[in-house]
MARBA-3410 file (N, C-alpha, C, O; in Angstrom, 1 decimal):
209
0.9,-1.3,0.1,0.0,0.0,0.0,0.9,1.2,0.0,1.9,1.3,0.6 ~ 0.5,2.3,-0.8,1.3,3.5,-0.9,1.0,4.3,0.4,0.2,4.0,1.3 ~ 1.8,5.5,0.5,1.7,6.3,1.6,0.1,7.0,1.5,-0.5,6.9,0.5 ~ -0.3,7.7,2.6,-1.6,8.1,2.8,-1.7,9.2,1.7,-0.8,10.1,1.5 ~ -2.9,9.1,1.0,-3.4,10.0,0.0,-4.8,10.6,0.4,-5.6,9.9,1.0
-4.9,11.9,-0.1,-6.3,12.6,0.2,-7.5,11.6,-0.2,-7.7,11.4,-1.4 ~ -8.3,11.1,0.7,-9.4,10.4,0.5,-10.1,10.1,1.8,-9.7,10.7,2.8 ~ -11.2,9.3,1.8,-11.9,9.2,2.9,-11.3,8.3,3.9,-11.3,7.1,3.9 ~ -10.5,9.1,5.0,-9.7,8.4,5.8,-10.2,8.7,7.3,-10.4,9.8,7.8 ~ -10.6,7.4,7.9,-11.2,7.5,9.3,-10.1,7.1,10.3,-9.5,6.0,10.2
-10.0,8.2,11.3,-9.0,7.8,12.4,-9.7,7.3,13.5,-10.8,7.6,13.8 ~ -8.9,6.4,14.2,-9.6,5.6,15.3,-8.7,6.0,16.6,-7.5,5.8,16.6 ~ -9.3,6.5,17.5,-8.4,6.8,18.8,-9.2,6.0,19.9,-10.3,6.3,20.3 ~ -8.3,4.9,20.4,-8.9,4.1,21.4,-8.5,4.3,22.7,-7.5,5.1,22.9 ~ -9.1,3.9,23.7,-8.8,4.0,25.1,-9.6,3.8,26.1,-10.8,3.4,25.7
-9.4,3.8,27.4,-10.5,3.7,28.3,-11.2,4.9,28.6,-12.3,4.9,29.1 ~ -10.6,6.1,28.4,-11.2,7.4,28.6,-12.0,7.5,29.9,-13.2,7.6,30.0 ~ -11.1,7.3,30.9,-11.6,7.1,32.3,-11.0,8.2,33.2,-10.2,7.9,34.1 ~ -11.4,9.6,33.0,-12.4,10.2,32.0,-11.5,10.6,30.9,-10.3,10.5,30.9 ~ -12.1,11.1,29.9,-11.5,11.8,28.7,-11.1,13.1,29.2,-11.8,13.7,29.9
-9.9,13.4,28.8,-9.4,14.8,29.2,-8.8,15.6,28.0,-8.7,15.1,26.9 ~ -8.4,16.9,28.3,-8.1,17.7,27.2,-6.9,17.2,26.4,-6.7,17.7,25.3 ~ -6.0,16.4,27.0,-4.9,15.8,26.3,-5.4,14.7,25.2,-4.7,14.6,24.1 ~ -6.4,14.0,25.4,-7.1,13.3,24.4,-7.6,14.1,23.2,-7.4,13.8,22.1 ~ -8.2,15.2,23.5,-8.9,16.1,22.5,-7.8,16.8,21.5,-7.9,16.9,20.3
-6.5,17.1,22.3,-5.8,17.7,21.5,-4.9,16.7,20.6,-4.5,17.1,19.5 ~ -4.8,15.6,21.1,-4.2,14.4,20.4,-4.9,14.1,19.2,-4.4,14.0,18.1 ~ -6.3,14.1,19.3,-7.2,13.9,18.2,-7.2,14.8,17.1,-7.4,14.6,15.9 ~ -7.1,16.1,17.7,-7.1,17.3,16.8,-5.6,17.3,16.1,-5.5,17.6,14.9 ~ -4.6,17.0,16.6,-3.3,16.9,16.0,-3.3,15.8,14.8,-2.8,16.0,13.7
-3.8,14.7,15.2,-4.1,13.5,14.2,-4.8,13.9,13.0,-4.5,13.6,11.9 ~ -6.0,14.6,13.2,-6.8,15.1,12.3,-6.2,15.9,11.4,-6.4,15.8,10.2 ~ -5.4,16.9,11.8,-4.6,17.8,10.9,-3.4,17.1,10.1,-3.3,17.1,8.9 ~ -2.5,16.4,11.0,-1.4,15.8,10.5,-1.5,14.8,9.5,-0.7,14.7,8.5 ~ -2.6,13.9,9.6,-2.9,12.9,8.6,-4.2,13.0,7.8,-4.7,12.1,7.2
-4.5,14.3,7.8,-5.7,14.7,6.9,-6.7,13.6,6.9,-7.1,13.0,5.9 ~ -7.3,13.5,8.2,-8.4,12.6,8.4,-9.7,13.2,8.0,-9.8,14.4,8.0 ~ -10.7,12.5,7.6,-12.0,12.9,7.4,-12.8,13.1,8.7,-13.6,13.9,8.8 ~ -12.5,12.1,9.6,-13.1,12.3,11.0,-12.3,11.5,12.0,-11.4,10.9,11.6 ~ -12.6,11.6,13.2,-11.8,10.7,14.2,-13.0,10.2,15.1,-13.8,10.9,15.7
-12.8,8.8,15.2,-13.7,8.0,16.0,-13.1,7.8,17.4,-12.0,7.2,17.5 ~ -13.7,8.3,18.5,-13.3,8.0,19.8,-13.9,6.7,20.2,-15.1,6.5,20.2 ~ -13.0,5.7,20.4,-13.4,4.2,20.6,-13.1,3.8,22.1,-12.0,3.4,22.4 ~ -14.0,4.0,23.0,-13.8,3.6,24.4,-14.0,2.0,24.3,-14.9,1.6,23.5 ~ -13.2,1.3,25.2,-13.0,0.0,25.2,-13.9,-0.6,26.4,-14.1,0.2,27.3
-14.3,-1.8,26.3,-15.1,-2.4,27.3,-14.1,-2.8,28.4,-14.3,-2.4,29.5 ~ -13.1,-3.6,28.0,-12.0,-4.0,29.1,-10.8,-4.0,28.2,-10.7,-4.7,27.2 ~ -9.8,-3.2,28.8,-8.5,-3.2,28.0,-7.7,-4.5,28.0,-7.7,-5.0,29.1 ~ -7.1,-5.0,27.1,-6.3,-6.3,27.2,-5.0,-6.1,27.9,-4.5,-7.1,28.4 ~ -4.4,-5.0,28.0,-3.0,-5.0,28.5,-3.0,-4.3,29.7,-1.8,-4.0,30.1
-4.0,-3.8,30.4,-3.9,-3.2,31.8,-5.1,-3.5,32.4,-6.1,-3.8,31.8 ~ -5.1,-3.4,33.8,-6.3,-3.5,34.7,-6.6,-2.2,35.3,-5.6,-1.5,35.7 ~ -7.7,-1.7,35.5,-8.0,-0.5,36.1,-9.1,-0.6,37.1,-10.3,-0.8,36.7 ~ -8.8,-0.7,38.4,-9.7,-0.9,39.3,-10.9,0.1,39.5,-12.0,-0.1,40.0 ~ -10.4,1.3,38.9,-11.4,2.5,39.0,-12.1,2.7,37.7,-12.7,3.8,37.5
-12.1,1.7,36.8,-12.7,1.8,35.6,-14.3,2.1,35.6,-15.0,1.1,36.0 ~ -14.7,3.1,35.3,-16.2,3.4,35.3,-17.0,2.5,34.2,-16.4,2.0,33.3 ~ -18.2,2.5,34.6,-19.2,1.9,33.6,-19.0,2.6,32.3,-18.7,3.8,32.1 ~ -19.3,1.8,31.2,-19.3,2.3,29.9,-20.2,3.4,29.7,-19.9,4.4,29.1 ~ -21.4,3.4,30.3,-22.3,4.5,30.1,-21.7,5.8,30.6,-21.9,6.8,29.9
-21.1,5.9,31.7,-20.5,7.0,32.2,-19.4,7.6,31.2,-19.3,8.7,30.8 ~ -18.5,6.6,30.9,-17.5,7.0,30.0,-17.8,7.4,28.6,-17.1,8.3,28.0 ~ -18.9,6.8,28.1,-19.5,7.3,26.6,-20.1,8.6,26.9,-19.9,9.5,26.0 ~ -20.8,8.9,28.0,-21.5,10.1,28.2,-20.6,11.3,28.3,-20.9,12.4,27.7 ~ -19.5,11.2,28.9,-18.4,12.2,29.1,-17.7,12.5,27.6,-17.5,13.6,27.3
-17.5,11.5,26.9,-17.0,11.6,25.7,-17.8,12.4,24.8,-17.4,13.1,24.0 ~ -19.2,12.1,24.8,-20.1,12.7,24.0,-20.3,14.2,24.4,-20.4,15.1,23.6 ~ -20.2,14.4,25.6,-20.2,15.9,26.1,-19.0,16.7,25.7,-19.1,17.8,25.2 ~ -18.0,16.0,25.8,-16.6,16.6,25.4,-16.5,17.1,23.9,-15.9,18.1,23.5 ~ -17.1,16.2,23.2,-16.9,16.7,21.6,-18.2,17.1,21.0,-18.2,17.2,19.8
-19.2,17.4,21.7,-20.5,17.9,21.2,-20.3,19.2,20.5,-19.8,20.2,21.1 ~ -20.8,19.2,19.3,-20.7,20.3,18.3,-19.4,20.3,17.5,-19.2,21.3,16.8 ~ -18.5,19.4,17.6,-17.3,19.2,16.9,-17.6,18.3,15.8,-17.6,17.1,16.1 ~ -17.8,18.7,14.5,-18.1,17.7,13.6,-16.9,17.0,13.0,-17.1,16.2,12.1 ~ -15.7,17.1,13.5,-14.7,16.3,13.2,-14.6,15.0,14.1,-13.8,14.1,13.8
-15.2,15.0,15.1,-15.1,13.9,16.1,-16.4,13.3,16.3,-17.4,14.0,16.3 ~ -16.3,11.9,16.6,-17.6,11.1,16.8,-17.1,9.9,18.0,-16.0,9.4,18.0 ~ -18.1,9.7,18.8,-17.9,8.5,19.5,-18.5,7.2,19.0,-19.7,7.2,18.6 ~ -17.7,6.3,18.9,-18.1,4.9,18.5,-18.4,3.9,19.7,-17.6,3.9,20.7 ~ -19.4,3.2,19.7,-19.7,2.2,20.7,-19.3,0.7,20.1,-19.8,-0.3,20.5
-18.4,0.7,19.1,-17.9,-0.6,18.5,-17.6,-1.5,19.5,-18.1,-2.6,19.5 ~ -16.6,-1.1,20.4,-16.0,-2.1,21.4,-16.9,-2.3,22.6,-17.0,-3.5,23.1 ~ -17.6,-1.2,23.1,-18.5,-1.2,24.2,-19.6,-2.2,23.9,-19.9,-3.0,24.8 ~ -20.1,-2.2,22.8,-21.2,-3.0,22.6,-20.9,-4.5,22.3,-21.7,-5.3,22.5 ~ -19.7,-4.7,21.9,-19.1,-6.0,21.6,-18.9,-6.7,23.0,-19.2,-7.9,23.1
-18.5,-5.9,24.0,-18.3,-6.3,25.3,-17.0,-7.3,25.2,-16.4,-7.7,24.2 ~ -16.7,-7.7,26.5,-15.5,-8.5,26.6,-14.1,-7.9,26.5,-14.2,-6.6,26.5 ~ -12.9,-8.4,26.4,-11.9,-7.8,26.2,-11.7,-7.3,24.7,-11.9,-7.9,23.7 ~ -11.2,-6.0,24.7,-11.0,-5.3,23.4,-9.6,-5.5,22.8,-8.6,-5.0,23.2 ~ -9.7,-6.2,21.5,-8.5,-6.3,20.7,-8.8,-5.5,19.6,-9.9,-5.3,19.1
-7.7,-4.8,19.1,-7.6,-4.0,17.8,-8.1,-4.7,16.6,-9.0,-4.3,15.8 ~ -7.4,-5.9,16.4,-7.8,-6.7,15.4,-9.3,-6.8,15.0,-9.8,-6.7,13.9 ~ -10.1,-7.1,16.2,-11.5,-7.3,16.2,-12.2,-6.1,15.6,-13.0,-6.2,14.7 ~ -11.7,-4.9,16.1,-12.2,-3.6,15.7,-11.9,-3.3,14.2,-12.6,-2.8,13.4 ~ -10.6,-3.7,14.0,-10.2,-3.4,12.4,-11.0,-4.2,11.5,-11.4,-3.6,10.5
-11.4,-5.5,11.8,-12.2,-6.3,11.1,-13.7,-5.7,10.8,-14.3,-5.8,9.7 ~ -14.1,-5.3,11.9,-15.4,-4.7,11.8,-15.5,-3.5,11.0,-16.3,-3.3,10.1 ~ -14.6,-2.6,11.4,-14.6,-1.2,10.7,-14.4,-1.3,9.1,-15.1,-0.6,8.3 ~ -13.4,-2.1,8.7,-13.1,-2.3,7.4,-14.4,-2.9,6.6,-14.6,-2.5,5.4 ~ -15.3,-3.6,7.2,-16.5,-4.2,6.6,-17.4,-3.1,6.6,-18.2,-3.0,5.6
-17.5,-2.3,7.7,-18.6,-1.2,7.9,-18.3,-0.1,6.7,-19.2,0.5,6.1 ~ -16.9,0.1,6.7,-16.5,1.4,5.7,-15.6,0.7,4.6,-14.4,0.9,4.7 ~ -16.2,0.0,3.8,-15.3,-0.6,2.7,-14.7,0.4,1.7,-13.9,0.0,0.9 ~ -15.1,1.7,1.6,-14.6,2.7,0.7,-13.6,3.5,1.6,-13.0,4.4,1.1 ~ -13.4,3.3,2.8,-12.5,4.3,3.7,-11.3,3.5,4.0,-11.3,2.3,3.9
-10.4,4.3,4.3,-9.1,3.8,4.9,-9.2,4.0,6.4,-9.3,5.1,6.9 ~ -9.1,3.1,7.1,-8.9,3.0,8.6,-7.6,3.3,9.1,-6.7,2.7,8.8 ~ -7.4,4.3,10.0,-6.3,4.7,10.6,-6.2,4.7,12.0,-6.8,5.6,12.5 ~ -5.5,4.0,12.7,-5.5,3.8,14.2,-4.3,4.8,14.7,-3.1,4.8,14.3 ~ -4.8,5.7,15.6,-3.9,6.8,16.2,-3.3,6.1,17.3,-4.0,5.5,18.1
-1.9,6.1,17.5,-1.2,5.8,18.6,-0.1,6.6,19.0,0.4,7.3,18.2 ~ 0.4,6.4,20.2,1.6,7.1,20.7,2.8,6.3,20.5,2.7,5.2,20.2 ~ 4.2,7.0,20.7,5.2,6.3,20.3,5.5,5.0,21.3,6.2,4.1,20.8 ~ 4.9,5.1,22.6,5.1,3.8,23.4,4.4,2.7,22.9,4.9,1.6,23.0 ~ 3.3,2.9,22.3,2.5,1.8,21.6,3.2,1.4,20.4,3.2,0.2,20.0
3.8,2.3,19.8,4.5,2.0,18.4,5.5,0.8,18.7,5.5,-0.2,18.0 ~ 6.4,1.0,19.8,7.3,0.0,20.1,6.9,-1.3,20.6,7.6,-2.3,20.7 ~ 5.5,-1.3,21.0,4.9,-2.5,21.5,4.0,-3.3,20.4,3.3,-4.3,20.6 ~ 4.1,-2.6,19.2,3.1,-3.0,18.3,3.3,-4.5,17.8,2.3,-5.1,17.4 ~ 4.5,-4.9,17.8,4.8,-6.3,17.4,4.1,-7.4,18.4,4.0,-8.6,18.0
3.7,-6.9,19.5,3.2,-7.7,20.5,1.6,-8.0,20.2,1.1,-9.0,20.7 ~ 1.1,-7.1,19.5,-0.5,-6.9,19.4,-1.0,-8.2,18.7,-0.4,-8.8,17.9 ~ -2.2,-8.6,19.1,-2.8,-9.8,18.6,-3.0,-9.7,17.1,-3.6,-8.7,16.6 ~ -2.6,-10.8,16.4,-2.7,-10.9,14.9,-2.3,-9.6,14.2,-3.0,-8.9,13.5 ~ -1.0,-9.3,14.6,-0.4,-8.0,14.1,-0.2,-8.0,12.6,-0.3,-7.0,11.9
0.1,-9.2,12.0,0.2,-9.3,10.4,-1.1,-8.9,9.7,-1.1,-8.0,8.9 ~ -2.1,-9.5,10.2,-3.3,-9.2,9.5,-3.8,-7.8,9.9,-4.6,-7.3,9.1 ~ -3.5,-7.3,10.9,-4.0,-6.0,11.4,-3.2,-4.9,10.4,-3.9,-4.0,9.9 ~ -1.9,-5.2,10.2,-1.1,-4.3,9.3,-1.6,-4.3,7.8,-1.5,-3.3,7.1 ~ -2.2,-5.4,7.5,-2.8,-5.5,6.2,-4.2,-4.8,6.0,-4.7,-4.4,4.9
-4.8,-4.7,7.2,-6.3,-4.2,7.1,-6.2,-2.6,7.3,-7.1,-2.0,6.7 ~ -5.4,-2.0,8.0,-5.4,-0.7,8.4,-4.0,0.0,8.5,-2.9,-0.7,8.4 ~ -4.0,1.3,8.6,-2.7,2.2,8.9,-2.6,2.4,10.3,-3.6,2.2,11.1 ~ -1.4,2.7,10.7,-1.0,3.2,12.0,-0.5,4.6,11.9,0.5,4.8,11.1 ~ -1.0,5.6,12.5,-0.4,6.9,12.7,0.1,7.2,14.0,-0.7,7.2,14.9
1.2,7.6,14.1,1.9,7.7,15.3,2.3,9.2,15.8,3.1,9.9,15.1 ~ 1.8,9.5,16.9,2.1,11.0,17.4,3.2,10.9,18.5,3.0,10.1,19.4 ~ 4.3,11.6,18.4,5.1,11.7,19.5,5.2,13.1,20.0,4.8,14.1,19.5 ~ 5.7,13.0,21.4,5.8,14.4,22.0,7.0,15.2,21.6,8.1,14.6,21.5 ~ 6.9,16.6,21.5,8.0,17.5,21.2,9.1,17.2,22.2,8.8,17.0,23.4
10.4,17.0,21.8,11.4,16.9,22.8,11.8,15.4,23.0,12.7,15.1,23.7 ~ 10.9,14.5,22.3,11.2,13.1,22.7,12.3,12.8,21.5,12.5,13.6,20.5 ~ 13.1,11.7,21.7,14.2,11.4,20.8,13.7,10.9,19.5,13.5,9.7,19.4 ~ 13.4,11.8,18.6,12.7,11.4,17.3,13.6,10.5,16.4,13.2,9.5,15.7 ~ 15.0,10.9,16.6,16.1,10.1,15.7,16.0,8.7,16.4,15.8,7.7,15.6
16.1,8.5,17.6,16.2,7.3,18.1,14.9,6.4,17.9,15.0,5.2,17.8 ~ 13.8,7.1,17.8,12.4,6.4,17.7,12.5,5.8,16.0,12.1,4.8,15.7 ~ 13.2,6.6,15.3,13.2,6.3,13.9,14.1,5.2,13.6,13.9,4.5,12.6 ~ 15.0,5.1,14.4,16.0,3.9,14.3,15.8,2.7,15.2,16.5,1.7,15.1 ~ 14.8,2.7,15.9,14.3,1.6,16.9,14.1,0.4,16.1,13.8,0.6,14.9
14.2,-0.8,16.7,13.9,-2.0,16.1,12.4,-2.3,16.4,12.1,-2.5,17.6 ~ 11.6,-2.2,15.6,10.2,-2.5,15.7,9.6,-3.9,15.8,8.5,-4.2,16.1 ~ 10.7,-4.6,15.4,10.5,-6.1,15.5,9.3,-6.6,14.5,8.5,-7.5,14.8 ~ 9.4,-5.9,13.5,8.3,-6.2,12.2,9.1,-6.3,11.0,10.3,-5.9,10.9 ~ 8.5,-6.9,10.0,9.2,-7.1,8.7,9.6,-5.6,8.3,8.9,-4.6,8.6
10.6,-5.6,7.5,11.2,-4.3,7.1,10.1,-3.4,6.3,9.9,-2.2,6.7 ~ 9.4,-3.9,5.4,8.5,-3.3,4.6,7.4,-2.5,5.6,7.1,-1.3,5.4 ~ 6.9,-3.3,6.6,6.0,-2.8,7.6,6.5,-1.7,8.4,5.9,-0.6,8.6 ~ 7.9,-2.1,8.8,8.5,-1.0,9.7,8.7,0.3,9.0,8.4,1.3,9.6 ~ 9.2,0.4,7.7,9.4,1.4,7.0,8.1,2.3,6.7,8.2,3.5,6.5
7.0,1.6,6.6,5.6,2.2,6.2,5.3,2.9,7.5,5.0,4.1,7.4 ~ 5.4,2.3,8.6,5.0,2.8,9.9,5.8,4.0,10.4,5.3,4.9,10.9 ~ 7.1,3.9,10.1,8.0,5.1,10.4,7.6,6.2,9.5,7.7,7.4,9.9 ~ 7.1,6.0,8.3,6.8,7.1,7.5,5.4,7.9,7.9,5.0,8.9,7.2 ~ 4.8,7.4,8.9,3.7,8.1,9.5,4.0,8.3,11.0,3.2,7.9,11.8
5.0,8.8,11.2,5.2,9.2,12.6,5.2,10.9,12.5,5.9,11.5,11.7 ~ 4.6,11.5,13.3,4.6,13.0,13.4,4.8,13.5,14.8,4.7,12.8,15.7 ~ 5.2,14.8,15.0,5.3,15.2,16.3,4.0,16.1,16.7,3.6,17.1,16.0 ~ 3.5,15.6,17.9,2.4,16.5,18.3,2.6,17.5,19.3,3.8,17.9,19.4 ~ 1.7,18.0,20.1,1.8,18.8,21.1,2.0,18.0,22.4,1.6,16.9,22.5
2.9,18.8,23.4,3.1,18.2,24.8,2.0,18.6,25.6,1.8,19.7,25.8 ~ 1.2,17.6,26.0,0.1,17.6,26.9,0.4,16.7,28.1,0.0,15.5,27.9 ~ 1.0,17.1,29.2,1.1,16.1,30.4,0.0,16.0,31.3,0.1,16.4,32.4 ~ -1.2,15.3,30.7,-2.3,15.1,31.6,-2.6,13.7,31.5,-2.5,13.1,30.4 ~ -3.1,13.0,32.7,-3.4,11.8,32.6,-4.8,11.4,33.4,-5.1,12.0,34.4
-5.5,10.5,32.9,-6.8,10.2,33.5,-6.6,9.8,35.0,-7.5,10.1,35.9 ~ -5.4,9.0,35.3,-5.2,8.6,36.7,-5.0,9.9,37.5,-5.4,10.1,38.6 ~ -4.3,10.8,37.0,-4.1,12.1,37.9,-5.4,12.8,38.1,-5.6,13.2,39.2 ~ -6.3,12.9,37.1,-7.4,13.5,37.2,-8.3,12.8,38.3,-9.0,13.4,39.1 ~ -8.4,11.4,38.2,-9.0,10.6,39.4,-8.5,11.0,40.8,-9.2,11.1,41.8
-7.3,11.1,40.7,-6.6,11.5,42.0,-7.0,12.9,42.6,-7.4,13.0,43.8 ~ -6.9,13.8,41.8,-7.4,15.0,42.2,-8.8,15.2,42.6,-9.0,16.0,43.5 ~ -9.8,14.5,41.9,-11.0,14.6,42.3,-11.3,13.9,43.7,-12.0,14.4,44.5 ~ -10.6,12.7,43.8,-10.6,12.0,45.1,-10.0,13.0,46.3,-10.4,12.9,47.5 ~ -9.2,13.7,46.0,-8.4,14.5,47.0,-9.1,15.9,47.3,-8.8,16.7,48.1
-10.3,16.1,46.3,-10.9,17.5,46.3,-10.2,18.7,45.7,-10.4,19.8,46.1 ~ -9.4,18.2,44.8,-8.5,19.2,44.0,-9.3,19.7,42.9,-10.3,19.0,42.6 ~ -9.0,20.6,42.1,-9.6,21.3,41.0,-9.0,20.4,39.7,-7.8,20.2,39.6 ~ -10.0,20.1,38.9,-9.6,19.6,37.4,-9.9,20.6,36.4,-9.7,20.3,35.2 ~ -10.3,21.8,36.8,-10.5,22.8,35.7,-9.3,23.0,34.7,-8.2,23.1,35.1
-9.6,23.2,33.6,-8.7,23.2,32.4,-7.9,21.9,32.1,-7.1,21.8,31.2 ~ -8.1,20.8,33.0,-7.7,19.7,32.6,-8.5,18.8,31.8,-8.0,17.9,31.1 ~ -9.9,19.0,31.9,-11.0,18.4,31.2,-11.9,19.5,30.7,-11.9,20.6,31.2 ~ -12.7,19.1,29.7,-13.6,20.0,29.1,-14.6,20.4,30.1,-14.9,19.5,30.9 ~ -15.1,21.7,30.3,-16.2,22.0,31.3,-17.2,21.0,31.3,-17.6,20.7,32.4
-17.7,20.5,30.4,-18.9,19.6,30.4,-18.6,18.4,31.0,-19.4,17.7,31.6 ~ -17.3,18.0,31.0,-16.8,16.6,31.6,-16.7,17.0,33.1,-17.2,16.2,33.9 ~ -16.1,18.2,33.4,-16.0,18.6,34.9,-17.4,18.4,35.6,-17.6,17.7,36.6 ~ -18.3,19.1,34.8,-19.7,19.1,35.3,-20.2,17.9,35.6,-20.8,17.6,36.7 ~ -20.1,16.9,34.7,-20.6,15.6,34.7,-20.1,14.7,35.8,-20.7,13.9,36.4
-18.8,15.0,36.0,-18.1,14.3,37.1,-18.7,14.7,38.5,-18.9,13.8,39.3 ~ -18.9,16.2,38.7,-19.4,16.4,39.8,-20.9,16.2,40.0,-21.2,15.8,41.2 ~ -21.7,16.3,39.1,-23.1,15.9,39.2,-23.3,14.5,39.5,-24.3,14.1,40.2 ~ -22.3,13.6,39.0,-22.6,12.2,39.4,-21.6,11.6,40.4,-21.4,10.4,40.5 ~ -21.1,12.6,41.0,-20.1,12.2,42.2,-19.2,11.0,41.8,-19.1,9.9,42.4
-18.5,11.2,40.7,-17.6,10.1,40.2,-16.1,10.4,40.8,-15.7,11.5,41.1 ~ -15.5,9.2,40.9,-14.1,9.3,41.4,-14.0,9.7,42.7,-12.8,9.9,43.1 ~ -14.9,9.8,43.6,-14.8,10.1,44.9,-14.3,9.0,45.8,-14.5,7.8,45.5 ~ -13.8,9.3,47.0,-13.4,8.1,47.8,-14.6,7.6,48.6,-14.4,6.6,49.3
END
């Protein structure tokens, strides 16, 4: 497959979004612009395969916060693909489903540089690389040259193609775990999350001890 060309290109940003924060929104915007996407699907997972989160909220709460955070932004959309599938979320299952739903579109999974280095461990990675693209965003100041030379433990053809789709995004040092901690400690989360998300967390008494 050739490099990305202007066409109907759907970005997919997966995660627990527990809760969605400003960093997620800026990441999606960076990806939208850098990779000329037609839209970005925020894809909350039911159960993440590579980590356990004792504070994971119900899907209903996480989806509601996502929808409130992106309301009115026509570039972004929430997908219940993995939530409705239930069970552990594997990217290969999502890729198979999306390529079936959008046969005329190019599916582009948005990842960070940490995920890029672990890509060889993902389930059915060979099939996954055949079905979709991976667009990587790294932070300013990160060792870009070292990342470009890193052994991705993938066939050279795939490694070269993936490296060609690495871009530098904005630095946003915000984490969902820190937001949960701040709420539990009675600290402010203003500016760390969208105002509608801040209001939702307060109204539903989420993340409190």
